[in-house]
Steps between C-alpha positions, in 0.01 A plus 500: 500500500636384831332787683156384378537148639423587865190694389378208291572251778302713750209526258499124448509436876215740553292331229564158648407620844176644355419173330562305820277735698217461247539125500482484881198724514327301224574176685347633821190625321459173317527299820240720666251450216548123496431465869166328564252674729422332830146427381647254245703313766270516806135446565279806575471392864879475535541857354240630747675331793836647394335844480352450842142514373407144587568308821416160355744214494 
């Protein structure tokens, strides 16, 4: 039985690393989808000025 313990420990560590990777990826994707588009935060004229399409002030 003692020879199986390192194999089991390695499998558990790999599974935990996989779970952590999925959680991190999910968190990044969730943050990206929750981000408001500039049009919700800025006026249309401000967006055009930022894009260099409008010289107004």
